[in-house]
N, C-alpha and C positions, 0 to 999 in steps of 0.2 A: 639288403642294404640298400640304401636310396646312396648312390656315389654324387652325383649331380642333379639341381634341379633349374629349370629356367621355366618362369610364366610368360604366357603369349600377352601383347600388349592389352589385349581386349577384353582380358581375366577371364577369356573360357575355355582355355585348354593349357595343358602342359606337361613337359618332354621330364622325363625320369632315368636317371641314368641308375641301370641296375649291374650287379654282375655278369650276368648273365645274356642280356639284352637291353634296347632302350625302349621306352616304351610311351607311345603318344597317348594323353588322356584326355578326356573334357570332365571341367567340372560343373557336378551338377548340382542342384539347390543343396540336396545332403546326401551326396554320395560324387566319389570317383569314377569314371566308367571307363575303361581300356579301350580304345580306338583301332590302333596299329601297333603292331611291334615291329621295331628295325632289327638285325641281327647283327649289333654292335654290342661287345664285350666291355664292360669295366670301362665304360664312358665315364672321365672326371671331368670335360667341359661342355656346354650346350648349350647354343645361344639362338633365340629365335633374333631375326631380321628388327628393326624399328618397326617397319608397315606392317610384319607378322606373316607377310607371305612367302618366306623361308625360313628352315634353321637349319643351324650346321654345328654337326657335333664331331667330336674327335674320339680317332680309333687308332691307338697306340701312336705313332709317326705320321697318322696320314691325317686329313678334314673332309668329311662328308657332308653335302649339300644338299638339302632335298626341298621339297615344296610343302606347304604347310597342310594344304587341306586334299590334297591328293597322294602324297608319302612316295611320290616318284622325284628317284634322284636325278640332281642337277648337273651334280660336278664332282668330282672326287680330287683331293689338293693335296698334291707331293710336295715336297724339297725339305721335310726336314730329317734330321737324322735321329732324332731320341723323342723323347713322348714332347706334346703338343701341349702346354700349360695354359695360355690365355689367347684369347678370338674377344673380337668386336668389327662391329660392323659401323659403316660411317652413314651419315643422317638420311642420304638418297638408296642407302641398303646397291648400292652399285659394288661395291668393295668391300672387302671382309681381310680384315689383318690380323696375323697368328705370331705368336711368340714361342717357342720351346726352351727345354732343357740344354739345347746344344748351344743357345747365344745367338740364334738367328732369327730375326723378325724378316717375314714377308708381305708381300700384299698382293693379294689375287686381286682380280677383276672378275665376279660372276657375269655379267651381261655379257661377257667373250668367251663363255665356258671355262673359266677357272683359270687364266692364262695368270703369270705371276708378272706384276707391273712391275715392283720396285723389290728391294730388300738389304737386309743390314746383317752380317754376323759379326759376332766378339765373341771368339773362342776361349773357354777357359770359365765362362761365366753359366750360370743358370739363371734365365730369364723366367719371371713369375706371373706378371701382368703385363698388359700392353689396352691401349684404348689410342683410339684417332680422333683428331677433331678438323673438321672442315670449315677453311673459312669463307664467310658467306660472300666477303667483298672479291676474294680472288676464285673459290673453288677447289684450292689446293690441300691436300691432307698432308696432317702434320699427326706423326705419331711422339706417345709417351709408353718409357718402359720402365720397368724396374726390374732387380736381378738381386743374385747376391753379392755384387760390388758394392752396396750401398750407396748408389748413384740413381739419379732420378735425370734420363735421358730424352731430350729434346731432338727426334730424328725428323728432316725433312730433304725430301729427293733424295734419298739412302744413305745422307752425311747427317754427324751429328750437330746442332747448332748450338745446343747448350747443356752443361752438364750441373745437376747438383746435388750436392752430397746432404745425405740423409742422414748420415753420423750411425744409422743403425739399418735392418736389411727391412725395405717396405716391400711387404708381401702382397698387399693389393692397392689399385688407384682407380678410381672414379671419377669423373667430369660430370657437373652436374648438366643439367639441359639448358640451362642459360649461356653457360659456358662463362661464367662468374667464378665458380668455386670449384678447386678439386680436393677430395677426400685423399687420404692414402691410410694403410694401417701398419702397422709395424710386427712382424713375424719375425723377432730378433729370436734363436732360441736360449730359451732360458732365463726370457725378461717378460714383463707385461706387457700385451700389444695394448699399445693407445691408436686413437684416432687422431690423424690430423684433418689440419684445415688449412690449406695453401690460396692465396688470392690467385684469379688466373687471368692473364697472362702471369706467369710466377716473375717472384722476385725474390725469392730466399726465406721471407718471413712467411709465419705457419702459427696457427693456436691448437694447441694440445689437449684433449680429454682423455682421462685415464677411463678403462673402462674394464677389458679382461687383463684374468690376472694368469692368462698364458697365452700364448703367439698367437694373433690374429688369422684366419685363413680365408674369408671369406667377405667383402664389404659389395653392397649395393645399393643404389637411389633410386629414386622413385620418379614415373615421368614428369613429374608436375613438382619436383624437388621437394617437396613436403617434407618427407623422411630418409632417414638414411639408415639404413639395416647390417648389423655387423655380429659375427659369429667366427669363435674362437674355437680352440682346443679344449679350453675348459668349458666346454659344453654350453656355452651362456650366447644368451642370442640380447643381441642391446637391438633397442628402436630408440634414432636420435631423431626430437623435433626441429628442421633446420631454419630457422628464423635470420634475418638481415639487420644487424644493429644502426644500420648508418640510415636507413629509410624504415619507414611506416609505411604499411598496405594501404593504398589509397582503396576507395569504394570502384574507382575506375578498373584498377587490376583485379579486384576481388568481380567486379562481373564479366572482366574478359577472359575468364579461369571459366571451362569446360566444366559441366557438372557432373558427380559418379553417376554409370549409368545405373537403370534401374531395372535391364532386361535379365533374365537369368534361363540357364539352358537346363529342360526336362525333358524328360523319355514319355514316349509315347504309350507305355501303359500305364504312367501317373496321370499323365493327363483324361484318360479312358477309367480312371479309378475315384477322379476328382469329376467325371461327368457323370458317372454313376453315382457319386452322392449328391449329388446334384440334382440330377430324376428323382432321388429317394425325396431329401429335402422339399419338392415343388409338391412332390404327393401327400407329404405329412402337412403341408402348408393349407394345399385343398383340404383334406379331411379337417383340418384346425378351423378354415373359414366356414363348412358345411353345419359344424358343430357350433358353433357361435352364431349360425344365421337363424338355425333351430331356436338355440336362446332367446337372441334377440326376438324370433316373434313370440315364442312364450310369453315373456316378461312383456312383449307390448299387448298383448291381449290382458294378461293379468292386469297393467294399467289402466286399459280399457275399461276394464269391468269395478275396477276403483273409481274411474271418474265419475262414472253412473252414479255409485253409491255415493260418492261426496257430492254431486250434483244433486242427487234428491234430498240429502241433509242441509245443506244448506239453502237450499229452497225453504223450506220449513224455517229454518231459523231468520231469513230475511222476512219471513212473513210474523214471525214473533215479534221481531226487532221491529218491522212498520207499527202494530201493535201498539207498542212500550212507547214508539216515536209519537203518537196519536195521544199516547194519556200524557206524557209529558209538556206538549202545546198549549192542551186544556191545562193543568197545573201554571203553565209559566202563565196567560191569559190572567187567572185569579192571582196570583202574586204579583202582576203588574198594577192590578185594582188596589191590593192592598196599600202598595207603595205609593200611591197616588194619594191616599188617605196617610200616610203615615207621613207624604211631603209636604201636605197642609198642616200639620199638627206641629212638626218642625219648625215650620214658616211664624205661628204664633209663638212657639216658646224664643225665637229667637227676638222677637221684638220685644216680648218681658225683658229678656237678658239686656239685653239694647238699653231700655229705660233705666236699668240699673248701674248699668255700667256710664252710662253719663251723668248718673248723681257723684260716683265716685270720682270720675275724671275730671268734676267741678270743684271737688272739694282738693284733686291733689293740685289742681291749676291756681289756688289758693296760696298753694303752701310755696311752688316752686314761685309765684311772683314774687312772695315774701322774701324770698334765696337771692332773687335777681336782684333785687333792691340793696339788702345788704352787699352781695357781689359787687353793685354799683360802689357803694360809698367805700368799701375797702379799694378798690381801683381808682380812686381819686387819691386816699388817703398816699399808697405806693406811688403813685405816680407823681405826687410833689415832693414826696424825698428822694427819691431817683432826681428829680430837676437839680436838687438842690446837690445832691451827692457828685453828678454828672457836673456841675459849674465847679464845684472845686476840685475835683481832678485834672480836670483843664488849664485850674491856674497852677497848681502844685506840678503838670508836667510841664508848663511855659517855664516856671523857673529852673526848674533841673534842666532845659534845654539850654537857657543861656548863660546858667554857670558852667556847665560843661562844653560849650563853645569857647566862653573866654579862656577856659584851662588849656583848650587845645589848640588858642591861637596864640598862646604865651607859650606853651613847649613848640609850636612849631618855630616861634622866632630865636628861642635858643638853639635849638639843633641847626637853624640854617647859620647863627654866627658859629655854631662849633664845628661846623662843616667848615665854612672861611676858612677858618684861624686853624684848623689842620692843612686843607689844601695851600695856604700859607708855610707854613713849618715845612710840609714836604717839599715844597719847590725850593726854599731855602737851602735843605738839605742836600737837595742832586746839585744845586750849583756847586755847593762846597764839595762834594765829593767829586766832579766833573774837572775843578780847578786843583785840587791836591794830586786829582790821577794823572792832569797833565804836566805837572811839576814833576814829578815822580816820574816820567816819563823823558823828562829830557834830560833831569839830572843822570838818571841811569844812561842816556844815549852818551854823553858826554865823560860820565868815569866808569865805563865799561871796564876799561884796561887796565885802570890805577887803581879802581877800589872795587874789587870782587867781593871780598868779602864783607865790606860794611853794606853793601846793595843787598846782598843777599839778606844778612839782618835786616837791613831796611825791608826789602821787600816782604821778610816775613812778615814785620810790625805791620806792613800795608794789607797784607791778608788778613792780621789780626784785625787792622779797622774795617777794612771791607766785610769781613764775618758779623762786628758787631753793626757796622749800618744797616747790613741787613736784617739784621735783628730787630733794628728801630723801626726799617721798613714793614717788616710781617705786624708788629706789634701796632703802629698805624693801621694798616691794612685790617687787622682784627675790629681795632677801636670804629675804623668805618663801617664794616659792616654789621657790628653790634648797635649803633644808630642806627642805621639801615632798617633792622631787626624791629628799633624800640616803634619806628614811626609805622613799618606795619601793622605792627599792633594796635596803634591807636587807630589807623584806619579802621581796623577791625572793630575796636567798640564803637567809633562814630557809627558803623554799620549796623552793629548789635542793636542800637539806639535806633536808631531809623525805623531796624523789622520792630521794637517794640511799639514804636509809636502809632505804624502800619496794624498793628496786632491791636491794640486799643481801639484805634479807627474803624476797625472792624468791629468790634463786640458795641460801640455808640450804631452802628449799620444794623447790626441783628437788633438790639433794642426797639428801634424804628420799627422795622418789620415784625417783631412781637407783638407790638402796640397794634398794627393796622390788622395781624392775623385775630388777636381777643376782640376787638371793633367787628370783624368779619364775623367770628364766633357768635356774638350776640344778634347780629340778624339773624345766624340760621337757626338759633334756639328760639327767637321771635316766630319762623317759618315753622318751627317744630310742633309749637304750643298751639298753634292755628289745626295743623293737620291732625295732632292728639284730640280735639275739640269735635274733627268730623270725624274721626276712626268711635270716638264715644257714642255718637248717633247712632252709626252704623250696629254700634255692638247691642244696641236698645235694642234694635230690629231684630238682631239675631235671639237674641234670649227671648223674644215673645214666639219665634218662630220653633225655637227651641222645646219650650215649653207644651205646644201642639206634640210633636214628635214624641215626646214621653208620654202620652196616651198611647200614641199609637203603639211605642213598644211593647208597653205593658202588654196590650193584647196578643203582639206579637210573639212574646215571651210564653204565652199560654198555649198558645197553637203549637208552636217549637215542641213544647213539651210533651205535647200527643202524639206529634210525629214519632219522637225518639224512640215510643216504646216498643212499634211493631220492626224497625230497623234493628232493633236487638236481635227478636226473633231470629232476621231472615240474617243476622253476620252469625248466631251458633248453628243455624242450617250450614253455612258456608262452610263454618268450620267441620260440621262433621264432612263434608264433602270433601274436603282437603285432606281429612286423614285418612279416605276412602282411596282417593287417589292417590297419596303414600305408600298405601297397602299394596295397589296395583303395582305401581313403580320396583317396590320392593323386588315384587314376584316376578315380574319383568329381568331385572338384572340379577335373580337367583337361576331364570332360564338362560340368559346370557353366562353367567360363570359355565354352565353345563355343558354347550355347546363351546364355549373355546378351549376344555378340557376333552371332549372328545376330535376335536380339530388339532389341536396337537399330539392327542398317538397317535391320528392317521398321516400327520405330516413325519410323524417320528419313523412309520414301517416307510412312507415314501423315500425316507433319506436310506434306511436301510435296502430297499428294493435299488437306490442309485450308486451306492455303495459296491453293491455285489453287481450292476453293468459295468462300473468303472473296473475292477478287479478282471471280469471278463473282455473287455477291452487292452487291458495292458497283457493278459495272457495271449490272445491273437498277435497283436502286436510282436511279441518275444517270439511267437512261432512265425511271422511273416520275416524279421529279419532269420532266424534260422534258415529256412527255404531260400533266402538273398543270399545268403554264404556258399550255401549249399550249390546252385548255379554256379557261383564265383567259382567254384574248385573245381565242379564239372566239368565248366568251359577249359579249366588250367587243364584238367583231364583230358580234355578231347583233343589236346595238342599230339599227344601219344599215341594219335588213334594208328598211325602203319604201325610204330614199332610195338609189338606184342608183348615185351616182356617189360618194360618201363607203364606201358599200359595196364596190366596186371598190377605191378605194385602201388600205381597211384589210385586205383580199386581199391585194394587193398587198404590203404591210408585212409578213404573214404569210409569203407566200413567200418573200422576201426575206431572213426572219428565221429562218426554220426550214430552207427546204430550199436550201441552201447550196452541196452538191457533188453534187448529185440523188440519186435513191431507187437504194439496193444492195440486189440481191440475195443474199443470200447461202443458200446451198443446205449441208444436212450432207453431209459425205463417207459414204456408207454404209460401207466399207470401215473408213475411221480410227474410227467409232462401234464399231465391232462387234470389232475389233481392241482400242479401249479398255475393253470388257467384260469379251471374255475375260483381260484383262491383270488385271483388277479382280478377276473370280473366282479366278484362279490366287493372287493375294494375300491374300484371304481364305480360301482351304483351305489355303494353307500356314501361314497365324497360326493356324488352328486347331490343324492337324497340331501342332505346335510345343510350343502351349500342352500337349495331352492327354502328347505327349512329354515336356515338362518336367515336368507332374504325376506322370507315372510315375517319371520319373526321380529323383524328388522323394520320392514314396513307399517306392522302393528303398533311396532314402540315407538313409533315417527307418528303415528295418529295419533295415539294416547298423547304423547306430549303435546302436538298441536292444540288437540281440544283443552287438554289442562290450561297451555298457554294463553286462549280465550279467554277462557273463566277466569283467569286471574286479572287479565285487563279489565274483563267488565268489573272484578270485584275492585280493583285500583282504581275505576273512573269511579265508582258508586262513593267510596271510601275518600276521594277529592274534592268530589260533592258537598260531602256533610262535613268536611274540613274548610270549606269556602262558607257554607252556614254555619260554624263555629264562628270563622272571623268575624261574619258580617254581625250576628248578636253581641261579639264581644266587645266590636267598634258601640254598636247600640247602647250595649251595656257603660261602655266608658262615657257617653253623652250623656246616658241617664244620670249616671251619676254626680257629674259634674253639676246637673242641675240641681239635683238634692244637696250637693253640699252648701249651694249657695241661700237656698231655702231653709236646710236643716230640719229635712221631714223625716223624722226616725222610722216610721215604720214603714215606709218606701224602702227607706236606705237596707232594712235587716232581709226586706223580700230578695232585696237585689243580689246579695251577699250571697243568702241561701241560693239562688240562681246560678250566682257563679261557680259557687261552689262544685253543685250539680255539673255544670258545664264542661269546667276543668276536669272532672271524675269522668266525664265522658268523654273529654279530648282523650286523656291519658288511654282510653280503653280501645280507641280509636287507633292509638300511634302504636301501643302495643299488637293489635290486630294487623297492622300494616307491615309492621315489620314481621309477624309470621307469613303475610304471605309471601312480602319479599322472599324469604327465605326459600319458603316453599317454590317459588319462581325458578328461584338459583339451580335448587336441586333438579326441578324439572328439567333446567335447559342444559345440566349437568346430562 
């Protein structure tokens, strides 16, 4: 059972106090390894110094100080009459402060060999925790102690400087590294253990946080003031995230904080094991590199052979393509000669058509001239009517404006007379009111003492008169506003009439513009008639050329019919080739499926072997853990090497613990091992042969796909050529049909329709063939 624990500031060492000894241990990556045992029994308080070079441990009423790395005893501190409950180091590790159950607080100088420099004793009090604070400006030490008296005492130079009532028993106190916050835990029996947060220097205010259901026993803060740890009698450990509410952490503060260390402690055996594993892995990497190099050399030789075969094959195909190119060039020359003859024929036909178009245009021109004369007569008549209506509208408009002006002037004069009359009445009423008010005030001053009641009555009457006069004044004001409103309305009506006149004037301007545009349009139509006459002359020439072109088209259609028949045979052969390619593609797919099945079976066997290897590794790990535990117990047993009886008991305990079923010797069956090796070699060879076979089949499949794609490309090119020829024939057919429509040739028209129907059927066939080839190409790509 561990009674006390202290961690080194570096995090690599830990002190644990047990009931029989104090043990210094090293913190490894995955284990705790004992380093030194110190004969201190039941140590309930131990502390590392802030620098980590010393550690102090309590031994009943004494304190023993040791060097951390040599475990050499530095000093034995005495003075307490009862058990020591708490220890605290100063910031420079030069002084150690202790507090005990005897109510004493002592300050020892470690650099001077443990000499006591100051003390404070309060009898009858059981101190539970003490901390020391060093003022950075003066270098003086101030101690803070709590105990069973429910007071937090501040002690300086062996004198109590301040006492603060905590109302409950405070078990532990901790000061943050920044010396701005003090934490305290409540250890009142029978009450929940809360954690308090005091501002430092102390002012009596605190913030409490409820956590434990029983009294808190220990309270510690990390070196960087980020976390606070609290444990209590309820068996719970609480971790608090310490943050300041008054200030957010700046980027500069974050950069100044030292990062967590990445170093760890490991044993030499661990490093040797890792080195052995690294050598084994390097050997495996070398083997795999040699195997991959061999496979690459084999693959390069295979690719070179394939390249030679492909060069021979493509050389032959290039020669074939050259011969095809020569044939196509000869055909091109023949077609150029034919097209020159066709152009001459078209020019003659165009001349004939132009003559016909000229005749029809002359007829249309006569009709357009007659129409123009009629429109000119209608325009003159409408212009005369419009001038008469315009003069009439102007006269009516002038009359209306004159009458409205007379009415407006009459109303304006009446309004001015009415306004002057109202103004005179208003001035008269105002004078009368002022005179009456003056007389009333004079009478009131003269008879105020004698006729008080009479004056009150008269005052009431005067008030009524005043109200009545105010009413008259309001009525006159409203009448004046009504006259203003009527005058504004008349001005608005006058403005609307002006707007109406402006709109009518704009309409007159618009009609004048329309007249000018009509004259301009007549001029443009004269120009258009001249252009149409020139166009008729050009069309006559084109008609003569089209007649010549018709004869050439008839001859070309006959030749194309003769060329279509052998191409149908070529298309049938290509269909047969495509069907054969589809059959080969199905065969390749079937073979690929079989190979995929074989690969999946081998992968399943490989996974089974992998699971077996994992189980063996886990079993080996358990055995290693058992050996490690046995070594630890054997090390503990060797401590009793000079004492035969305890040594015998320890050995018997080890025998009962580790030798339960007796030692069994497991012999490896040679036949089973040989059979296993043979089966493994056979599976590896099978996997290699299947991989080679799969690569070979994939390459053959890729070559076949490339061949099929090249054939598809050539077929698509031929189909495109046929499409171009069909479009050309369709254009020639449309031109010929246009010529025959003008002349009414019945026999040639029937022949052209039959040829068009045949060409349409041929187009449908070629389109269906093209769709089949596209579908085959997509399957090949997949």
